Structure formats: structure tokens, C-alpha cells
C-alpha positions in Angstrom: 20.7 69.1 15.5 22.0 70.1 12.1 19.7 71.8 9.7 19.0 70.0 6.4 21.0 71.4 3.5 18.8 73.2 0.9 19.8 73.2 -2.7 19.3 76.0 -5.2 18.5 74.0 -8.3 19.0 76.8 -10.8 22.3 77.8 -9.2 23.5 74.2 -9.3 22.7 73.6 -13.0 24.3 76.9 -13.9 27.3 76.0 -11.8 27.8 72.7 -13.5 27.8 74.4 -16.9 30.1 77.2 -15.8 32.8 75.1 -14.0 32.7 71.9 -16.0 36.2 72.7 -17.2 38.9 75.0 -15.9 40.0 77.8 -18.2 43.2 76.0 -19.0 41.3 73.0 -20.3 38.9 75.2 -22.3 41.8 76.9 -24.0 43.4 73.5 -24.8 40.1 72.2 -26.3 39.7 75.4 -28.3 43.2 74.9 -29.7 42.5 71.3 -30.6 39.2 72.2 -32.2 40.9 74.8 -34.4 43.5 72.3 -35.5 40.8 69.7 -36.3 38.6 72.1 -38.2 41.6 73.3 -40.2 43.2 69.9 -41.0 40.2 67.6 -40.7 40.2 64.2 -39.0 42.3 61.2 -40.0 45.0 63.0 -42.0 42.7 63.7 -45.0 44.5 66.9 -45.9 43.9 70.7 -45.8 40.3 71.9 -45.7 39.0 68.4 -45.3 35.2 68.6 -45.0 33.0 66.8 -42.5 30.0 65.7 -44.5 26.6 65.5 -42.8 24.9 62.1 -42.6 21.5 63.8 -43.2 20.0 67.3 -43.8 16.5 68.3 -42.7 15.2 71.5 -44.3 18.8 72.6 -44.7 19.9 71.8 -41.2 22.7 69.2 -40.8 22.8 66.0 -38.8 26.4 65.1 -38.2 28.1 61.8 -37.5 28.8 62.6 -33.8 25.1 63.3 -33.2 24.2 60.0 -34.8 26.9 58.2 -32.6 25.5 59.7 -29.4 21.9 58.9 -30.3 22.9 55.3 -31.3 24.7 54.9 -28.0 21.5 56.0 -26.1 19.4 53.6 -28.2 21.8 50.8 -27.5 21.8 51.4 -23.8 18.0 51.5 -23.8 17.9 48.1 -25.5 20.4 46.7 -23.1 18.4 47.9 -20.1 15.1 46.6 -21.6 16.3 43.1 -22.7 19.2 42.4 -20.4 21.1 39.2 -21.3 19.0 39.0 -24.5 20.2 42.5 -25.7 23.1 41.3 -27.9 20.8 39.0 -29.9 18.2 41.8 -30.2 20.8 44.4 -31.3 21.9 42.1 -34.1 18.5 42.5 -35.7 18.4 46.3 -35.4 20.2 48.9 -37.6 21.0 51.1 -34.6 22.5 53.9 -36.7 19.5 54.0 -39.1 17.2 54.1 -36.1 19.3 56.9 -34.6 19.1 59.0 -37.8 15.3 58.5 -38.0 15.0 59.7 -34.4 17.2 62.7 -35.0 15.2 63.6 -38.1 11.9 63.4 -36.1 13.4 65.5 -33.3 14.5 68.2 -35.8 11.0 68.3 -37.3 9.3 68.3 -34.0 11.5 71.2 -32.8 10.7 73.2 -36.0 7.0 72.6 -35.7 7.1 73.6 -32.0 8.8 76.9 -32.8 6.3 77.5 -35.5 3.5 76.9 -33.0 5.2 79.0 -30.3 5.8 76.1 -27.9 8.8 76.6 -25.6 10.0 75.3 -22.2 11.1 77.8 -19.6 14.2 77.3 -17.5 12.1 77.0 -14.4 10.0 74.2 -15.9 13.2 72.4 -17.0 14.8 72.7 -13.6 11.7 71.5 -11.9 11.5 68.5 -14.1 15.1 67.5 -13.6 14.8 68.1 -9.8 11.9 65.6 -9.7 13.8 62.8 -11.4 14.2 60.0 -8.8 17.6 59.0 -10.2 19.0 62.5 -9.2 17.6 62.4 -5.7 18.9 61.3 -2.3 16.4 60.8 0.5 13.7 62.3 -1.6 15.5 65.5 -2.5 17.5 66.6 -5.5 21.2 66.0 -4.8 23.9 67.9 -6.7 26.6 65.2 -6.3 24.2 62.4 -7.5 23.3 64.5 -10.5 27.0 64.9 -11.4 27.7 61.2 -10.9 24.8 60.0 -13.0 25.7 62.3 -15.9 29.4 61.4 -15.7 28.6 57.7 -15.7 26.6 58.1 -18.8 29.2 60.2 -20.6 26.9 63.2 -20.7 27.7 66.9 -20.3 25.1 68.9 -18.3 24.3 71.2 -21.2 23.9 68.2 -23.5 21.6 66.4 -21.0 19.5 69.6 -20.3 19.1 70.4 -24.0 18.0 66.9 -24.7 15.5 67.0 -21.8 14.2 70.3 -23.0 13.6 68.8 -26.5 11.8 65.8 -24.9 9.5 68.1 -22.9 8.7 70.1 -26.1 7.9 66.8 -27.9 5.7 65.7 -25.0 3.9 69.1 -25.1 3.3 68.8 -28.8 2.2 65.1 -28.5 -0.2 66.1 -25.7 -1.8 68.6 -28.2 -2.2 65.8 -30.7 -3.6 63.4 -28.1 -6.1 66.0 -27.0 -7.5 66.1 -30.5 -8.3 62.4 -30.5 -11.8 61.7 -29.4 -13.5 58.3 -29.4 -17.2 57.8 -29.0 -18.7 54.8 -27.1 -20.2 53.6 -30.4 -16.9 53.7 -32.2 -15.2 51.8 -29.4 -17.9 49.2 -29.3 -17.6 48.7 -33.0 -13.8 48.2 -32.7 -14.3 45.8 -29.8 -16.8 43.8 -31.8 -14.4 43.6 -34.8 -11.6 42.4 -32.5 -13.7 39.9 -30.6 -16.1 38.6 -33.2 -15.9 34.8 -33.3 -16.5 32.7 -36.4 -16.9 29.0 -36.8 -16.0 27.3 -40.1 -16.4 24.1 -42.1 -14.1 23.5 -45.0 -13.1 20.9 -47.6 -9.5 20.9 -48.8 -8.3 20.0 -52.3 -4.5 19.5 -51.9 -2.3 20.1 -55.0 -0.3 17.1 -54.0 -3.2 14.9 -55.1 -2.4 15.8 -58.7 1.4 15.8 -58.9 1.9 12.1 -59.6 -0.1 12.3 -62.9 2.0 15.2 -64.3 5.0 14.4 -66.4 6.1 17.4 -68.4 8.1 17.1 -71.7 11.4 18.8 -72.3 9.7 21.3 -74.5 7.2 22.2 -71.8 10.0 22.6 -69.3 11.9 24.9 -71.7 8.8 26.9 -72.4 8.0 27.3 -68.6 11.6 28.4 -68.0 11.4 31.0 -70.8 8.1 32.4 -69.4 9.1 32.3 -65.8 12.9 32.9 -65.9 12.8 35.7 -63.3 11.4 33.2 -60.8 14.7 31.4 -60.8 16.9 34.4 -60.4 19.7 34.0 -57.8 20.4 36.9 -55.5 23.6 38.9 -55.4 26.2 37.1 -53.2 29.4 38.2 -51.6 32.4 36.7 -49.9 33.8 38.5 -46.9 36.9 38.5 -44.7 36.3 40.2 -41.4 38.0 40.9 -38.1 35.8 41.6 -35.1 37.4 43.7 -32.4 35.5 42.4 -29.4 36.3 44.3 -26.2 36.4 41.3 -23.8 38.7 39.4 -26.2 41.1 42.3 -26.7 41.2 43.1 -23.0 41.1 39.6 -21.7 44.4 40.0 -19.8 43.7 43.5 -18.5 43.3 43.7 -14.7 42.0 47.1 -13.5 43.9 48.6 -10.5 42.1 48.5 -7.1 41.9 52.3 -7.1 40.0 52.3 -10.4 37.7 49.5 -9.1 37.0 51.5 -5.9 36.3 54.6 -7.9 33.8 52.9 -10.1 32.1 51.4 -7.1 31.8 54.7 -5.4 30.3 56.4 -8.4 27.8 53.7 -9.0 26.9 52.4 -5.5 23.6 54.2 -5.5 22.5 53.2 -9.0 24.1 50.0 -10.3 24.8 48.3 -7.0 21.8 49.2 -4.9 19.0 46.6 -5.5 15.3 46.8 -4.5 13.3 43.8 -3.3 13.4 41.0 -5.9 11.7 37.7 -6.3 12.5 34.6 -8.3 9.3 32.8 -9.5 7.9 30.2 -11.8 4.4 30.1 -13.3 2.1 28.0 -15.4 -0.3 30.0 -17.5 -3.8 28.8 -18.4 -4.6 31.4 -21.0 -8.0 33.1 -21.4 -8.2 34.9 -24.8 -9.6 38.4 -25.1 -13.3 38.3 -25.5 -13.7 34.8 -24.0 -17.2 33.7 -23.0 -18.1 33.0 -19.4 -18.1 29.3 -20.2 -14.6 29.5 -21.6 -13.4 31.4 -18.6 -15.0 28.9 -16.3 -13.4 26.0 -18.2 -10.0 27.7 -17.9 -10.4 28.3 -14.2 -11.4 24.6 -13.6 -8.3 23.5 -15.5 -6.1 25.9 -13.5 -7.5 24.7 -10.2 -6.7 21.1 -11.2 -3.1 22.0 -12.1 -2.8 24.0 -8.8 -4.0 21.0 -6.9 -1.4 18.8 -8.6 1.4 21.3 -7.9 0.4 21.8 -4.2 0.2 18.0 -3.8 3.9 17.7 -4.6 3.8 17.4 -8.4 7.0 18.4 -10.3 6.3 22.0 -11.1 8.7 22.0 -14.1 7.0 19.0 -15.7 3.5 20.5 -15.0 4.6 23.7 -16.8 5.9 21.8 -19.8 2.6 19.9 -20.0 0.0 22.6 -19.3 1.4 26.1 -19.6 0.2 28.3 -22.4 3.3 30.6 -22.1 5.6 29.5 -24.9 8.4 31.8 -23.7 9.2 29.7 -20.6 7.1 26.5 -20.5 10.1 24.4 -21.6 12.2 26.0 -18.9 9.8 24.9 -16.2 7.9 28.1 -16.3 10.9 30.0 -14.9 10.5 33.7 -14.9 13.9 34.5 -13.5 14.4 37.3 -10.9 12.4 40.5 -11.2 11.5 43.5 -9.1 8.4 45.6 -8.7 7.0 47.3 -11.8 8.1 44.5 -14.2 5.0 42.4 -14.2 1.3 43.2 -14.4 0.1 44.5 -11.0 -2.2 41.6 -9.8 0.6 39.2 -10.5 3.2 41.4 -8.9 1.1 42.0 -5.8 0.5 38.3 -5.3 4.1 37.2 -5.8 5.6 39.8 -3.5 3.1 38.7 -0.7 4.2 35.0 -1.0 6.8 33.1 1.0 9.5 30.9 -0.7 8.1 27.5 -1.6 4.5 28.7 -1.6 2.3 27.9 -4.6 -0.9 29.8 -5.4 -3.2 30.9 -8.2 -3.5 34.5 -9.6 -5.9 35.8 -12.2 -4.8 38.5 -14.6 -6.0 39.8 -18.0 -3.9 37.0 -19.6 -5.7 34.2 -17.7 -4.9 32.1 -14.6 -1.4 31.7 -13.3 -0.3 28.9 -11.0 2.7 30.6 -9.3 5.5 29.2 -7.3 7.9 31.5 -5.4 11.4 30.1 -5.5 13.3 32.9 -3.7 12.8 36.3 -2.1 15.7 38.7 -2.1 15.3 41.7 0.2 16.6 45.1 -0.9 20.3 45.5 -0.4 23.4 47.2 -1.6 26.3 45.1 -2.8 29.6 45.2 -1.0 32.6 46.1 -3.1 33.6 42.4 -2.9 30.3 41.3 -4.3 30.4 44.0 -7.0 34.0 43.5 -7.9 33.5 40.8 -10.7 30.9 43.0 -12.4 33.1 46.0 -12.1 36.1 44.2 -13.5 34.0 43.0 -16.4 32.7 46.5 -17.1 36.1 48.2 -16.9 37.6 45.4 -19.0 34.8 46.0 -21.6 35.5 49.8 -21.6 39.2 49.2 -21.9 38.7 46.7 -24.7 36.3 49.0 -26.5 39.0 51.7 -26.6 41.6 49.2 -27.7 39.2 48.0 -30.4 38.6 51.4 -31.8 42.3 52.2 -32.0 43.2 48.7 -33.3 40.5 48.9 -36.0 41.7 52.2 -37.3 45.4 51.1 -37.3 44.5 47.8 -39.1 42.3 49.6 -41.6 45.3 51.9 -42.5 47.6 48.9 -42.7 45.2 46.9 -44.8 44.7 49.9 -47.2 48.5 49.9 -47.6 48.5 46.2 -48.6 48.8 44.3 -45.3 46.7 41.1 -45.0 43.9 41.1 -42.5 44.8 37.5 -41.4 48.3 38.6 -40.4 47.0 41.8 -38.7 44.4 39.8 -36.7 46.9 37.2 -35.7 49.3 39.8 -34.2 46.5 40.9 -32.0 45.5 37.4 -30.9 42.1 37.4 -32.7 40.8 35.6 -35.7 40.0 36.8 -39.2 36.9 35.0 -40.4 36.4 34.1 -44.1 32.8 33.6 -45.1 31.4 31.5 -47.9 29.6 33.2 -50.7 26.3 34.3 -49.3 23.2 36.3 -50.1 21.2 38.5 -47.7 19.7 36.2 -45.1 21.9 33.2 -45.7 24.6 31.9 -43.3 27.7 34.0 -43.4 30.2 32.5 -40.9 28.4 34.1 -38.0 28.4 37.6 -39.6 24.7 37.3 -40.6 23.7 38.0 -37.0 24.9 41.6 -37.4 22.5 43.5 -39.6 24.8 46.6 -39.8 27.7 44.5 -41.0 25.6 42.8 -43.7 24.3 46.1 -45.1 27.9 47.4 -45.2 29.2 44.3 -47.0 26.8 44.5 -49.9 27.7 48.2 -50.5 31.4 47.4 -51.1 33.1 46.4 -54.3 35.6 43.4 -54.5 38.9 44.4 -52.9 37.5 47.2 -50.8 38.3 47.4 -47.1 36.1 49.3 -44.6 35.3 49.7 -40.9 31.8 49.0 -39.8 31.4 51.3 -36.8 29.6 49.0 -34.4 30.0 51.1 -31.2 32.4 49.4 -28.8 33.1 46.4 -31.0 34.0 47.5 -34.6 34.7 45.3 -37.6 37.3 45.7 -40.3 36.0 44.0 -43.4 37.3 43.2 -46.8 35.2 42.1 -49.7 36.9 39.2 -51.3 34.4 38.6 -54.1 31.0 39.8 -55.4 28.8 37.6 -57.5 26.1 39.6 -59.2 22.5 38.5 -59.3 21.9 36.2 -62.2 19.4 33.8 -63.8 21.2 30.4 -64.3 21.0 28.6 -67.6 18.3 26.0 -67.9 20.8 23.1 -68.0 22.1 24.2 -64.5 18.7 24.1 -62.8 16.5 21.8 -65.0 15.4 19.6 -62.0 14.2 22.7 -60.1 12.4 24.1 -63.2 10.7 20.7 -63.7 9.6 20.6 -60.0 8.2 24.2 -60.3 6.3 23.3 -63.4 4.8 20.2 -61.9 3.7 22.1 -58.8 2.3 25.1 -60.8 0.3 22.7 -62.9 -1.0 20.7 -59.9 -2.1 23.9 -58.1 -4.0 25.0 -61.2 -5.7 21.6 -61.5 -6.6 21.7 -57.8 -8.1 25.1 -58.2 -10.0 24.1 -61.3 -11.5 21.1 -59.6 -12.5 23.3 -56.6 -14.2 25.7 -59.0 -16.2 22.9 -60.6 -17.4 21.6 -57.2 -18.3 25.1 -56.0 -20.4 25.6 -59.1 -22.6 22.7 -58.0 -23.3 24.2 -54.5 -26.3 26.4 -54.7 -27.0 26.6 -50.9 -25.3 25.6 -47.6 -27.4 22.4 -47.7 -25.6 21.3 -50.9 -22.1 21.6 -49.2 -22.1 18.2 -47.6 -23.6 16.5 -50.7 -20.9 18.0 -53.0 -18.2 17.0 -50.6 -19.5 13.4 -50.4 -19.9 13.2 -54.2 -16.2 14.2 -54.6 -14.9 12.1 -51.7 -13.8 15.1 -49.8 -13.7 15.2 -46.0 -15.4 18.2 -44.3 -13.4 19.5 -41.3 -15.1 21.5 -38.6 -13.4 24.5 -36.9 -14.7 25.6 -33.6 -15.4 29.3 -33.1 -12.2 31.4 -33.0 -11.3 35.1 -33.0 -11.6 36.5 -36.5 -9.1 39.2 -35.7 -6.3 36.6 -35.3 -6.4 35.9 -39.0 -5.5 32.3 -38.3 -7.7 29.4 -39.3 -7.1 26.5 -36.8 -5.7 23.5 -38.7 -4.6 25.7 -41.7 -2.6 28.6 -40.3 -2.4 32.3 -41.4 -5.4 32.9 -43.7 -6.5 36.5 -43.6 -8.4 36.2 -46.9 -10.7 33.7 -45.3 -11.3 35.7 -42.1 -12.0 38.8 -44.1 -14.3 37.0 -46.5 -16.2 35.5 -43.6 -17.2 38.9 -42.4 -18.9 39.6 -45.7 -21.1 36.5 -45.9 -24.7 37.9 -45.7 -26.4 35.0 -44.0 -25.2 32.4 -41.5 -24.7 29.5 -42.2 -23.4 30.6 -45.6 -20.8 29.8 -48.2 -17.8 31.9 -49.1 -18.6 32.4 -52.7 -15.1 31.8 -54.2 -12.3 29.2 -53.9 -9.7 30.2 -51.4 -6.0 29.2 -51.9 -3.3 28.8 -49.2 0.1 27.1 -49.7 -1.0 25.9 -53.1 -4.0 24.0 -51.8 -7.6 25.0 -52.6 -10.4 25.3 -50.1 -14.2 25.4 -50.1 -15.5 27.1 -47.0 -18.8 27.5 -45.1 -19.2 30.0 -42.3 -21.1 27.9 -39.8 -21.3 30.6 -37.1 -20.5 34.3 -36.5 -21.1 36.0 -33.2 -20.3 39.4 -31.8 -19.4 39.6 -28.1 -22.4 39.9 -25.8 -23.4 43.1 -24.1 -22.3 41.9 -20.7 -18.9 41.1 -22.1 -18.6 44.6 -23.5 -19.7 46.1 -20.2 -17.1 44.3 -18.2 -14.4 45.1 -20.8 -15.5 48.6 -21.7 -13.3 50.6 -19.4 -10.0 48.8 -20.0 -10.7 48.5 -23.8 -11.6 52.1 -24.1 -8.3 53.1 -22.5 -6.4 50.8 -24.7 -8.2 51.8 -27.9 -7.8 55.5 -27.2 -4.1 55.0 -26.7 -3.9 53.1 -29.9 -5.7 55.9 -31.8 -3.5 58.5 -30.2 -0.4 56.5 -31.3 -1.8 56.3 -34.8 -2.5 60.1 -34.8 1.0 60.9 -33.7 2.6 58.6 -36.3 0.4 60.3 -39.0 1.5 63.7 -37.7 5.2 62.7 -37.9 4.7 61.3 -41.4 3.1 64.5 -42.6 6.0 66.5 -41.2 8.4 64.2 -43.1 6.4 64.5 -46.3 6.5 68.3 -46.2 10.2 68.4 -45.3 13.3 68.4 -47.5 15.2 65.4 -46.2 18.4 64.0 -47.6 20.2 61.0 -46.1 23.7 59.8 -47.0 23.1 56.1 -46.8 26.7 55.2 -47.5 27.8 56.9 -44.3 25.2 55.0 -42.3 26.7 51.6 -43.3 30.5 52.0 -43.3 33.6 54.1 -43.5 36.8 53.3 -45.4 38.0 53.1 -49.0 39.2 50.7 -51.6 42.6 49.0 -51.7 
């Protein structure tokens, strides 16, 4: 019997660093680096300088650092959101987030050195060796370590330095966390504030009741326009021509050779193509809000049992979900949760689902409420064959090839456009489209471009005629600003109907508020509320108790001023002593009830709430700590480099 191979972790890590390149390759890189340092990148001329994107206390953050960090952030979003990642990425300025993270890392490192915090090589090696992704059969595996880093375009020294920085940050954060202490009384007070329930009664005086009687003169309209001209200011607008170098479009006809497909499969078989047990399930959620009373929980359970009975009796699960589920993210999709593995759902739900058989329907209780669950399919752990993996591999290799093509094509087309070539012709030669947008402001439709926040920010920093690359990693844009319309206030004759409408509404809102004030003046006690409402032909609406912390008044909507004021009413029932306004309408309100959660509710929730509240306080303390470091630091950011590169035509 063969003896198991033992690995010397320290020797392996050192070996990877030492032999990552042969001496011939190192000499070649050194020669290239010398040329680049002397001549600069992109043919800018002798002694061309690489400007930092940011400096922190005199230390520079360069573009390649930002690019690497942005790539890691993008990969994290892709792993977290899966198919929804492209949509999510459009809402995030990845490079700005990357710069913020690098600034924080720099400051954390400086503070750690000041405090004498360091991570030994032994501790780093032990941490890396324990990472499951680097293990085979429960032991650190040298080949796996190399494969994982190679597949993520990481050098060992780069990964190890990053891991050391993360360990230092974790040590520093642990020190901050240790200083956060929460007493039982403080936690109970926070729990009461979060779970206090208030009941309201209110009378509404809508501004629309007054609009029909208001007929402003031309003089009044002109006077209103003069006093409120800024209200009618139109935002800056731009018109854009852009070409998007999407990898899968550019490489649509590329077919990777079988050898490359096999190599990709071999490198990723243990990571991307090995799948743990997975289930495909649907659910119907009967929600139980935090701090719900025993009666509310019982009512929710009764409703859930009724829905369960209908489902188990052959009811259409999808229709039941659409009718009863309180989960808005999937109720219209029949409660479909898709496929998921262990560790992706709350534990009671996960334990129940993985114990079910396909077709089975049961009920599970979690902190969110009661779930009626149907297991559609169970997929046992397996490793894809190369035939099964081939479509994904081709798609990935095609994307990689297209990304390379896109970067080269964008640079070539930028150069050509700066020399006078038209973007439409350049795009046509590559078989892609150049898109011309209408004039648009921030947040307005822009021919599809509005979905990319980074592109939008770059567009508004250009001047008419300028051409630039927006460095979206893997799928860059070349953009040309066709026109820029500065912010302006239109002349009255252009917008007189809008000004008239605004004056009518403003007057109507003021009259509604004045009437509400007059009525409130007649109410001396809660007993007068109904009389005053009846005398003014106002209907009183009752609002059942709801969580004050939600800041939403059922039937009205977001209304934090009311929920805050309700806490200050001295006696219950009691009136809120001022007119409240929302959406132009005026409201008179009575706090009919106000109740803190009972002691038994607190006792049952104390342990989980205390953990949650302590983590919340720790997160707040860490954020304050980082903010203090930033306030004390000398930080400069070149915002132009964050948005785009390029120059005017």
C-alpha cells in the first residue's frame, strides 16, 4: 500500500513564487518593462508619465490596481447574482467601488502598522492550506492551488499579499468588534423601538378638492414663474454615438479547438464542473412580521395550513402561489425558487427541502413565516462529462476571445476616430452597430445606454466632438459626444401650461393645509376629533396596528413624519398636534393605540435579536472607524480617470 503524499506548505508556496517564470521569461519581461517605463504606453512620447488614479497620504493607487480590484468585484457580483448579475452591474460604478476599497485597504494597512499588527508567514500558510478550494480529499493540494490561481488570473505573490491584507483587516476589525458592548437594557430598548405597534385614525383633506375653483390670471402666472423659475430648470442633456464591443458578438463565429476545450475542462473539472446536491423547489410564503403577536402567528399558521391542504389535494401550486404568497420576488412565477444547493437558504428551510422527495408538498416554519414547499426535482452530486460541459466551455472561451478582440478593436477604433474616421463606418466593418441616442438627461432613456452607469458618467464629462473609451472590463465602449445642451430655464412662453398647472397645485395645497389648520384648532381633545370631522364632512379612516419602524402608514404610504410624531404623543388615545402633509394632501391624525412588545415576545426573540443587534452595532462601529481614518487622511482622487480615457477630436 502506498503511503499518502505529505506536502510542505511553506516549500510549495515558496516554490511557486521562485519558479513561476523561467529566467529567460523574466529577462524578457524586464526588458519590456524598461521599454514601457521609458516610452510610456500608447505611443504618448518620451518620458510619458503614468498618473495615479488616487493618492492616500502620498501613496499612489494606479490604474492597474483599480482594474484588478474591479475585476474581483465584478466576479463577486457575478457569483452572487448569477443570471441577474449583468443587470445589477449596470447599476454599480465598479471602478469607483474598486477605488473606495483600495483606499480603505491602504488606510487599514497604515493603521495596522501603526498599531503593530502583522501576520506571520506561518499564519498565512496555515490559512491558505485550510481553504477548501485548494484541497483534495481534505488535504492541501499543490496542483489544485496552482489551477485555481491560474484560472483566476492571479500570481501566487499577488494572491498571498492580498490574503495577508485581508487577515490584517480581519484582526483590526476583531479589535473594533471586541470594543462593542451591548447591555440587555439597551437591546430591549432597541427591540421595543423596532417592534412597537401603533394604530391610527386619520382624516384626509386632498388638495384636489380645491383645484377646480382656482383660475390664475396671466399676471399671477408670470409672477409665480418669476419667483419659482428654478423649479422649471431643465437638466443638462447630451446626445451620444456609441459602439459597444460585446465579446459574444465579436467572437460569434469563433470555435475553440478541441485541445483548448479539453484543457479548460481539465483545469476546471474540480471547481466549475463538479456540482454538489441540488434541489429545484417552489414555495408559497405566508409571512409573519417581526414582533408579531401570538394571535397573528396563529392566524398565519391557520392560513398556511389551509393553503397546504389545497396544494396537497391537487390544487394548482402556481395559481395558489399567485393568490396567496407574500413573497413578491417569485409569486407571479408560481413560487419558483429555481435550483439551489446547501448553504443558500435559511437552515430550517434547507433541512426540510433536502429531506423531501420529488412531488412532495409540506409546510416549513422559518423566521420569515410559514412556507408551503413543493419539491420539483432532486439532482444528486455529480461531475459533468466533457460533453455536458462543452457548451458552457465554448461560451466561456468565446467570451474570453471576444473580450480580447473587443479591447484591441476599441483601441484601434478610438485611434481611427481621433484621426477623423466615422464611428458608424468603423462599427460596420466589424459587423456591429453604432447607436445614436436622442438628447437625454441623467436618468432618462438613452437608446439602451442608460443601463450602464459607468457609460453615463463618462458621457456627461465629455465636450461636444470628443471621443473616448469607457473601460468596461471585457466589453468596452467607444463613445463620441455629438451634442451637449447645457442646463437652462425655458422662457415662460415655452412652458406656460406647466407653470399654470404648478401654480394651481401650489395654491390648492396651501388651501388644503389652511383648512386643516382651522379644523385642528377646533379639536381640544380626542373626543372632539369625530365631531370636527363630521362637521366638515370628512371621513375618518381607521388603520390597524402596524410596526412603527416600517415608517409606512397603510393606505397612505411612506410617512416617517407621522410614525416619528406618533412616538411623541404623551397620552393614548391622543392627537398629533400639527397638520401632516404627504403628496400635497393634508392629514389630521389621532394615535388610537401604541404598544410595545410583551415580555414573553422579548424573551422568545432575545437571543436571536441580541446577536443581530450586536452585529449591527459592530458594523456601525467599523464604518465609523473607517470614516475617521478617511477624515484624518490626505486623499486625492482623479475622477476623470475613473470615468473614461481618450481625447477630443
